[in-house]
Chimera marker file (.cmm) of the C-alpha trace (Angstrom):
<marker_set name="trace">
<marker id="1" x="149.200" y="161.909" z="40.020" r="1" g="1" b="0" radius="0.5"/>
<marker id="2" x="148.336" y="165.069" z="38.143" r="1" g="1" b="0" radius="0.5"/>
<marker id="3" x="144.654" y="165.732" z="37.543" r="1" g="1" b="0" radius="0.5"/>
<marker id="4" x="142.798" y="168.151" z="35.312" r="1" g="1" b="0" radius="0.5"/>
<marker id="5" x="139.090" y="168.787" z="34.798" r="1" g="1" b="0" radius="0.5"/>
<marker id="6" x="137.919" y="170.808" z="31.798" r="1" g="1" b="0" radius="0.5"/>
<marker id="7" x="134.418" y="171.864" z="30.767" r="1" g="1" b="0" radius="0.5"/>
<marker id="8" x="133.160" y="172.695" z="27.289" r="1" g="1" b="0" radius="0.5"/>
<marker id="9" x="129.982" y="174.606" z="26.514" r="1" g="1" b="0" radius="0.5"/>
<marker id="10" x="128.978" y="175.000" z="30.164" r="1" g="1" b="0" radius="0.5"/>
<marker id="11" x="130.228" y="176.445" z="33.439" r="1" g="1" b="0" radius="0.5"/>
<marker id="12" x="131.934" y="173.896" z="35.702" r="1" g="1" b="0" radius="0.5"/>
<marker id="13" x="130.371" y="173.978" z="39.166" r="1" g="1" b="0" radius="0.5"/>
<marker id="14" x="132.355" y="173.285" z="42.353" r="1" g="1" b="0" radius="0.5"/>
<marker id="15" x="130.107" y="170.278" z="43.102" r="1" g="1" b="0" radius="0.5"/>
<marker id="16" x="130.938" y="168.620" z="39.794" r="1" g="1" b="0" radius="0.5"/>
<marker id="17" x="134.659" y="169.390" z="40.254" r="1" g="1" b="0" radius="0.5"/>
<marker id="18" x="134.610" y="167.872" z="43.775" r="1" g="1" b="0" radius="0.5"/>
<marker id="19" x="132.822" y="164.766" z="42.477" r="1" g="1" b="0" radius="0.5"/>
<marker id="20" x="135.464" y="164.356" z="39.770" r="1" g="1" b="0" radius="0.5"/>
<marker id="21" x="138.327" y="164.829" z="42.273" r="1" g="1" b="0" radius="0.5"/>
<marker id="22" x="136.893" y="162.097" z="44.521" r="1" g="1" b="0" radius="0.5"/>
<marker id="23" x="136.644" y="159.793" z="41.520" r="1" g="1" b="0" radius="0.5"/>
<marker id="24" x="140.296" y="160.492" z="40.585" r="1" g="1" b="0" radius="0.5"/>
<marker id="25" x="141.342" y="159.339" z="44.050" r="1" g="1" b="0" radius="0.5"/>
<marker id="26" x="139.391" y="156.102" z="43.635" r="1" g="1" b="0" radius="0.5"/>
<marker id="27" x="141.414" y="155.178" z="40.532" r="1" g="1" b="0" radius="0.5"/>
<marker id="28" x="144.588" y="154.818" z="42.593" r="1" g="1" b="0" radius="0.5"/>
<marker id="29" x="143.057" y="151.835" z="44.410" r="1" g="1" b="0" radius="0.5"/>
<marker id="30" x="143.208" y="149.862" z="41.174" r="1" g="1" b="0" radius="0.5"/>
<marker id="31" x="146.601" y="151.003" z="39.833" r="1" g="1" b="0" radius="0.5"/>
<marker id="32" x="148.934" y="153.180" z="41.867" r="1" g="1" b="0" radius="0.5"/>
<marker id="33" x="151.371" y="154.179" z="39.100" r="1" g="1" b="0" radius="0.5"/>
<marker id="34" x="149.102" y="156.582" z="37.219" r="1" g="1" b="0" radius="0.5"/>
<marker id="35" x="151.019" y="159.532" z="35.809" r="1" g="1" b="0" radius="0.5"/>
<marker id="36" x="148.115" y="161.865" z="35.054" r="1" g="1" b="0" radius="0.5"/>
<marker id="37" x="144.355" y="161.969" z="34.468" r="1" g="1" b="0" radius="0.5"/>
<marker id="38" x="142.384" y="164.398" z="32.324" r="1" g="1" b="0" radius="0.5"/>
<marker id="39" x="138.600" y="164.604" z="32.428" r="1" g="1" b="0" radius="0.5"/>
<marker id="40" x="136.843" y="166.608" z="29.716" r="1" g="1" b="0" radius="0.5"/>
<marker id="41" x="133.133" y="167.289" z="30.213" r="1" g="1" b="0" radius="0.5"/>
<marker id="42" x="130.943" y="168.497" z="27.366" r="1" g="1" b="0" radius="0.5"/>
<marker id="43" x="127.279" y="169.403" z="26.902" r="1" g="1" b="0" radius="0.5"/>
<marker id="44" x="125.500" y="169.096" z="23.549" r="1" g="1" b="0" radius="0.5"/>
<marker id="45" x="121.808" y="169.992" z="23.772" r="1" g="1" b="0" radius="0.5"/>
<marker id="46" x="120.474" y="167.327" z="26.166" r="1" g="1" b="0" radius="0.5"/>
<marker id="47" x="123.472" y="164.972" z="26.058" r="1" g="1" b="0" radius="0.5"/>
<marker id="48" x="126.228" y="165.119" z="28.625" r="1" g="1" b="0" radius="0.5"/>
<marker id="49" x="129.564" y="163.707" z="27.489" r="1" g="1" b="0" radius="0.5"/>
<marker id="50" x="132.636" y="162.752" z="29.521" r="1" g="1" b="0" radius="0.5"/>
<marker id="51" x="136.027" y="161.727" z="28.180" r="1" g="1" b="0" radius="0.5"/>
<marker id="52" x="138.638" y="160.456" z="30.622" r="1" g="1" b="0" radius="0.5"/>
<marker id="53" x="142.277" y="159.994" z="29.611" r="1" g="1" b="0" radius="0.5"/>
<marker id="54" x="144.498" y="158.119" z="32.039" r="1" g="1" b="0" radius="0.5"/>
<marker id="55" x="148.223" y="158.207" z="31.310" r="1" g="1" b="0" radius="0.5"/>
<marker id="56" x="150.248" y="155.279" z="32.583" r="1" g="1" b="0" radius="0.5"/>
<marker id="57" x="153.774" y="154.217" z="31.699" r="1" g="1" b="0" radius="0.5"/>
<marker id="58" x="153.855" y="153.648" z="27.943" r="1" g="1" b="0" radius="0.5"/>
<marker id="59" x="150.142" y="153.980" z="27.264" r="1" g="1" b="0" radius="0.5"/>
<marker id="60" x="147.112" y="156.278" z="27.404" r="1" g="1" b="0" radius="0.5"/>
<marker id="61" x="143.811" y="154.690" z="28.413" r="1" g="1" b="0" radius="0.5"/>
<marker id="62" x="140.699" y="156.497" z="27.161" r="1" g="1" b="0" radius="0.5"/>
<marker id="63" x="137.148" y="156.057" z="28.444" r="1" g="1" b="0" radius="0.5"/>
<marker id="64" x="134.093" y="157.916" z="27.121" r="1" g="1" b="0" radius="0.5"/>
<marker id="65" x="130.512" y="157.976" z="28.329" r="1" g="1" b="0" radius="0.5"/>
<marker id="66" x="127.319" y="159.875" z="27.523" r="1" g="1" b="0" radius="0.5"/>
<marker id="67" x="123.923" y="160.189" z="29.219" r="1" g="1" b="0" radius="0.5"/>
<marker id="68" x="121.337" y="162.738" z="30.313" r="1" g="1" b="0" radius="0.5"/>
<marker id="69" x="122.846" y="163.330" z="33.778" r="1" g="1" b="0" radius="0.5"/>
<marker id="70" x="126.379" y="164.672" z="34.298" r="1" g="1" b="0" radius="0.5"/>
<marker id="71" x="127.031" y="162.699" z="37.501" r="1" g="1" b="0" radius="0.5"/>
<marker id="72" x="125.972" y="159.434" z="35.834" r="1" g="1" b="0" radius="0.5"/>
<marker id="73" x="128.188" y="160.281" z="32.870" r="1" g="1" b="0" radius="0.5"/>
<marker id="74" x="131.213" y="160.908" z="35.090" r="1" g="1" b="0" radius="0.5"/>
<marker id="75" x="130.699" y="157.669" z="37.023" r="1" g="1" b="0" radius="0.5"/>
<marker id="76" x="130.284" y="155.708" z="33.780" r="1" g="1" b="0" radius="0.5"/>
<marker id="77" x="133.569" y="157.034" z="32.398" r="1" g="1" b="0" radius="0.5"/>
<marker id="78" x="135.402" y="156.227" z="35.625" r="1" g="1" b="0" radius="0.5"/>
<marker id="79" x="133.895" y="152.716" z="35.702" r="1" g="1" b="0" radius="0.5"/>
<marker id="80" x="135.227" y="152.080" z="32.202" r="1" g="1" b="0" radius="0.5"/>
<marker id="81" x="138.633" y="153.443" z="33.186" r="1" g="1" b="0" radius="0.5"/>
<marker id="82" x="138.748" y="151.185" z="36.268" r="1" g="1" b="0" radius="0.5"/>
<marker id="83" x="138.076" y="148.173" z="34.054" r="1" g="1" b="0" radius="0.5"/>
<marker id="84" x="140.846" y="149.215" z="31.664" r="1" g="1" b="0" radius="0.5"/>
<marker id="85" x="143.282" y="149.765" z="34.538" r="1" g="1" b="0" radius="0.5"/>
<marker id="86" x="142.571" y="146.290" z="35.940" r="1" g="1" b="0" radius="0.5"/>
<marker id="87" x="143.176" y="144.744" z="32.527" r="1" g="1" b="0" radius="0.5"/>
<marker id="88" x="146.373" y="146.783" z="31.998" r="1" g="1" b="0" radius="0.5"/>
<marker id="89" x="147.710" y="145.786" z="35.413" r="1" g="1" b="0" radius="0.5"/>
<marker id="90" x="146.973" y="142.128" z="34.704" r="1" g="1" b="0" radius="0.5"/>
<marker id="91" x="148.781" y="142.299" z="31.376" r="1" g="1" b="0" radius="0.5"/>
<marker id="92" x="151.828" y="143.846" z="33.017" r="1" g="1" b="0" radius="0.5"/>
<marker id="93" x="152.019" y="141.130" z="35.659" r="1" g="1" b="0" radius="0.5"/>
<marker id="94" x="151.573" y="138.341" z="33.125" r="1" g="1" b="0" radius="0.5"/>
<marker id="95" x="153.945" y="139.786" z="30.568" r="1" g="1" b="0" radius="0.5"/>
<marker id="96" x="157.118" y="140.506" z="32.506" r="1" g="1" b="0" radius="0.5"/>
<marker id="97" x="157.297" y="140.790" z="36.307" r="1" g="1" b="0" radius="0.5"/>
<marker id="98" x="160.838" y="142.219" z="36.197" r="1" g="1" b="0" radius="0.5"/>
<marker id="99" x="159.648" y="145.057" z="33.972" r="1" g="1" b="0" radius="0.5"/>
<marker id="100" x="156.884" y="145.900" z="36.442" r="1" g="1" b="0" radius="0.5"/>
<marker id="101" x="159.467" y="146.116" z="39.236" r="1" g="1" b="0" radius="0.5"/>
<marker id="102" x="161.686" y="148.349" z="37.082" r="1" g="1" b="0" radius="0.5"/>
<marker id="103" x="158.766" y="150.653" z="36.244" r="1" g="1" b="0" radius="0.5"/>
<marker id="104" x="157.871" y="150.901" z="39.929" r="1" g="1" b="0" radius="0.5"/>
<marker id="105" x="161.433" y="151.884" z="40.836" r="1" g="1" b="0" radius="0.5"/>
<marker id="106" x="161.537" y="154.570" z="38.111" r="1" g="1" b="0" radius="0.5"/>
<marker id="107" x="158.177" y="156.048" z="39.053" r="1" g="1" b="0" radius="0.5"/>
<marker id="108" x="158.772" y="156.036" z="42.811" r="1" g="1" b="0" radius="0.5"/>
<marker id="109" x="162.355" y="157.334" z="42.594" r="1" g="1" b="0" radius="0.5"/>
<marker id="110" x="162.678" y="160.897" z="43.959" r="1" g="1" b="0" radius="0.5"/>
<marker id="111" x="163.584" y="163.584" z="41.447" r="1" g="1" b="0" radius="0.5"/>
<marker id="112" x="166.426" y="165.022" z="43.544" r="1" g="1" b="0" radius="0.5"/>
<marker id="113" x="169.481" y="163.203" z="44.779" r="1" g="1" b="0" radius="0.5"/>
<marker id="114" x="169.780" y="163.436" z="48.574" r="1" g="1" b="0" radius="0.5"/>
<marker id="115" x="173.600" y="163.392" z="48.423" r="1" g="1" b="0" radius="0.5"/>
<marker id="116" x="173.741" y="166.288" z="45.971" r="1" g="1" b="0" radius="0.5"/>
<marker id="117" x="171.681" y="168.648" z="48.130" r="1" g="1" b="0" radius="0.5"/>
<marker id="118" x="173.713" y="171.184" z="50.121" r="1" g="1" b="0" radius="0.5"/>
<marker id="119" x="172.511" y="172.047" z="53.576" r="1" g="1" b="0" radius="0.5"/>
<link id1="1" id2="2" r="1" g="1" b="0" radius="0.2"/>
<link id1="2" id2="3" r="1" g="1" b="0" radius="0.2"/>
<link id1="3" id2="4" r="1" g="1" b="0" radius="0.2"/>
<link id1="4" id2="5" r="1" g="1" b="0" radius="0.2"/>
<link id1="5" id2="6" r="1" g="1" b="0" radius="0.2"/>
<link id1="6" id2="7" r="1" g="1" b="0" radius="0.2"/>
<link id1="7" id2="8" r="1" g="1" b="0" radius="0.2"/>
<link id1="8" id2="9" r="1" g="1" b="0" radius="0.2"/>
<link id1="9" id2="10" r="1" g="1" b="0" radius="0.2"/>
<link id1="10" id2="11" r="1" g="1" b="0" radius="0.2"/>
<link id1="11" id2="12" r="1" g="1" b="0" radius="0.2"/>
<link id1="12" id2="13" r="1" g="1" b="0" radius="0.2"/>
<link id1="13" id2="14" r="1" g="1" b="0" radius="0.2"/>
<link id1="14" id2="15" r="1" g="1" b="0" radius="0.2"/>
<link id1="15" id2="16" r="1" g="1" b="0" radius="0.2"/>
<link id1="16" id2="17" r="1" g="1" b="0" radius="0.2"/>
<link id1="17" id2="18" r="1" g="1" b="0" radius="0.2"/>
<link id1="18" id2="19" r="1" g="1" b="0" radius="0.2"/>
<link id1="19" id2="20" r="1" g="1" b="0" radius="0.2"/>
<link id1="20" id2="21" r="1" g="1" b="0" radius="0.2"/>
<link id1="21" id2="22" r="1" g="1" b="0" radius="0.2"/>
<link id1="22" id2="23" r="1" g="1" b="0" radius="0.2"/>
<link id1="23" id2="24" r="1" g="1" b="0" radius="0.2"/>
<link id1="24" id2="25" r="1" g="1" b="0" radius="0.2"/>
<link id1="25" id2="26" r="1" g="1" b="0" radius="0.2"/>
<link id1="26" id2="27" r="1" g="1" b="0" radius="0.2"/>
<link id1="27" id2="28" r="1" g="1" b="0" radius="0.2"/>
<link id1="28" id2="29" r="1" g="1" b="0" radius="0.2"/>
<link id1="29" id2="30" r="1" g="1" b="0" radius="0.2"/>
<link id1="30" id2="31" r="1" g="1" b="0" radius="0.2"/>
<link id1="31" id2="32" r="1" g="1" b="0" radius="0.2"/>
<link id1="32" id2="33" r="1" g="1" b="0" radius="0.2"/>
<link id1="33" id2="34" r="1" g="1" b="0" radius="0.2"/>
<link id1="34" id2="35" r="1" g="1" b="0" radius="0.2"/>
<link id1="35" id2="36" r="1" g="1" b="0" radius="0.2"/>
<link id1="36" id2="37" r="1" g="1" b="0" radius="0.2"/>
<link id1="37" id2="38" r="1" g="1" b="0" radius="0.2"/>
<link id1="38" id2="39" r="1" g="1" b="0" radius="0.2"/>
<link id1="39" id2="40" r="1" g="1" b="0" radius="0.2"/>
<link id1="40" id2="41" r="1" g="1" b="0" radius="0.2"/>
<link id1="41" id2="42" r="1" g="1" b="0" radius="0.2"/>
<link id1="42" id2="43" r="1" g="1" b="0" radius="0.2"/>
<link id1="43" id2="44" r="1" g="1" b="0" radius="0.2"/>
<link id1="44" id2="45" r="1" g="1" b="0" radius="0.2"/>
<link id1="45" id2="46" r="1" g="1" b="0" radius="0.2"/>
<link id1="46" id2="47" r="1" g="1" b="0" radius="0.2"/>
<link id1="47" id2="48" r="1" g="1" b="0" radius="0.2"/>
<link id1="48" id2="49" r="1" g="1" b="0" radius="0.2"/>
<link id1="49" id2="50" r="1" g="1" b="0" radius="0.2"/>
<link id1="50" id2="51" r="1" g="1" b="0" radius="0.2"/>
<link id1="51" id2="52" r="1" g="1" b="0" radius="0.2"/>
<link id1="52" id2="53" r="1" g="1" b="0" radius="0.2"/>
<link id1="53" id2="54" r="1" g="1" b="0" radius="0.2"/>
<link id1="54" id2="55" r="1" g="1" b="0" radius="0.2"/>
<link id1="55" id2="56" r="1" g="1" b="0" radius="0.2"/>
<link id1="56" id2="57" r="1" g="1" b="0" radius="0.2"/>
<link id1="57" id2="58" r="1" g="1" b="0" radius="0.2"/>
<link id1="58" id2="59" r="1" g="1" b="0" radius="0.2"/>
<link id1="59" id2="60" r="1" g="1" b="0" radius="0.2"/>
<link id1="60" id2="61" r="1" g="1" b="0" radius="0.2"/>
<link id1="61" id2="62" r="1" g="1" b="0" radius="0.2"/>
<link id1="62" id2="63" r="1" g="1" b="0" radius="0.2"/>
<link id1="63" id2="64" r="1" g="1" b="0" radius="0.2"/>
<link id1="64" id2="65" r="1" g="1" b="0" radius="0.2"/>
<link id1="65" id2="66" r="1" g="1" b="0" radius="0.2"/>
<link id1="66" id2="67" r="1" g="1" b="0" radius="0.2"/>
<link id1="67" id2="68" r="1" g="1" b="0" radius="0.2"/>
<link id1="68" id2="69" r="1" g="1" b="0" radius="0.2"/>
<link id1="69" id2="70" r="1" g="1" b="0" radius="0.2"/>
<link id1="70" id2="71" r="1" g="1" b="0" radius="0.2"/>
<link id1="71" id2="72" r="1" g="1" b="0" radius="0.2"/>
<link id1="72" id2="73" r="1" g="1" b="0" radius="0.2"/>
<link id1="73" id2="74" r="1" g="1" b="0" radius="0.2"/>
<link id1="74" id2="75" r="1" g="1" b="0" radius="0.2"/>
<link id1="75" id2="76" r="1" g="1" b="0" radius="0.2"/>
<link id1="76" id2="77" r="1" g="1" b="0" radius="0.2"/>
<link id1="77" id2="78" r="1" g="1" b="0" radius="0.2"/>
<link id1="78" id2="79" r="1" g="1" b="0" radius="0.2"/>
<link id1="79" id2="80" r="1" g="1" b="0" radius="0.2"/>
<link id1="80" id2="81" r="1" g="1" b="0" radius="0.2"/>
<link id1="81" id2="82" r="1" g="1" b="0" radius="0.2"/>
<link id1="82" id2="83" r="1" g="1" b="0" radius="0.2"/>
<link id1="83" id2="84" r="1" g="1" b="0" radius="0.2"/>
<link id1="84" id2="85" r="1" g="1" b="0" radius="0.2"/>
<link id1="85" id2="86" r="1" g="1" b="0" radius="0.2"/>
<link id1="86" id2="87" r="1" g="1" b="0" radius="0.2"/>
<link id1="87" id2="88" r="1" g="1" b="0" radius="0.2"/>
<link id1="88" id2="89" r="1" g="1" b="0" radius="0.2"/>
<link id1="89" id2="90" r="1" g="1" b="0" radius="0.2"/>
<link id1="90" id2="91" r="1" g="1" b="0" radius="0.2"/>
<link id1="91" id2="92" r="1" g="1" b="0" radius="0.2"/>
<link id1="92" id2="93" r="1" g="1" b="0" radius="0.2"/>
<link id1="93" id2="94" r="1" g="1" b="0" radius="0.2"/>
<link id1="94" id2="95" r="1" g="1" b="0" radius="0.2"/>
<link id1="95" id2="96" r="1" g="1" b="0" radius="0.2"/>
<link id1="96" id2="97" r="1" g="1" b="0" radius="0.2"/>
<link id1="97" id2="98" r="1" g="1" b="0" radius="0.2"/>
<link id1="98" id2="99" r="1" g="1" b="0" radius="0.2"/>
<link id1="99" id2="100" r="1" g="1" b="0" radius="0.2"/>
<link id1="100" id2="101" r="1" g="1" b="0" radius="0.2"/>
<link id1="101" id2="102" r="1" g="1" b="0" radius="0.2"/>
<link id1="102" id2="103" r="1" g="1" b="0" radius="0.2"/>
<link id1="103" id2="104" r="1" g="1" b="0" radius="0.2"/>
<link id1="104" id2="105" r="1" g="1" b="0" radius="0.2"/>
<link id1="105" id2="106" r="1" g="1" b="0" radius="0.2"/>
<link id1="106" id2="107" r="1" g="1" b="0" radius="0.2"/>
<link id1="107" id2="108" r="1" g="1" b="0" radius="0.2"/>
<link id1="108" id2="109" r="1" g="1" b="0" radius="0.2"/>
<link id1="109" id2="110" r="1" g="1" b="0" radius="0.2"/>
<link id1="110" id2="111" r="1" g="1" b="0" radius="0.2"/>
<link id1="111" id2="112" r="1" g="1" b="0" radius="0.2"/>
<link id1="112" id2="113" r="1" g="1" b="0" radius="0.2"/>
<link id1="113" id2="114" r="1" g="1" b="0" radius="0.2"/>
<link id1="114" id2="115" r="1" g="1" b="0" radius="0.2"/>
<link id1="115" id2="116" r="1" g="1" b="0" radius="0.2"/>
<link id1="116" id2="117" r="1" g="1" b="0" radius="0.2"/>
<link id1="117" id2="118" r="1" g="1" b="0" radius="0.2"/>
<link id1="118" id2="119" r="1" g="1" b="0" radius="0.2"/>
</marker_set>
């Protein structure tokens, strides 16, 4: 999973970046086929805003949150994303189990062919 953290209108501290990285890892417990995650943090006067975009096969899930504390804002956005991932995973299982298996094989397939590699 590719991750990216961006900050607008303030300097991103290592503590906030580490907190976001730990939260990215927690998303994989709920759905392990995440392609990429982008977290955008913004400060407007006293409001702290967080927008989280989670890219999965065929869809982009977006969660936004705002509060007075940046850590609370980040956790709120990740909580919303976890809920969306659970719902997305449930829809996939109910809709077509064969499609879920096909998606898993495409995502987990290595990019290089072992037979084509010269030693």
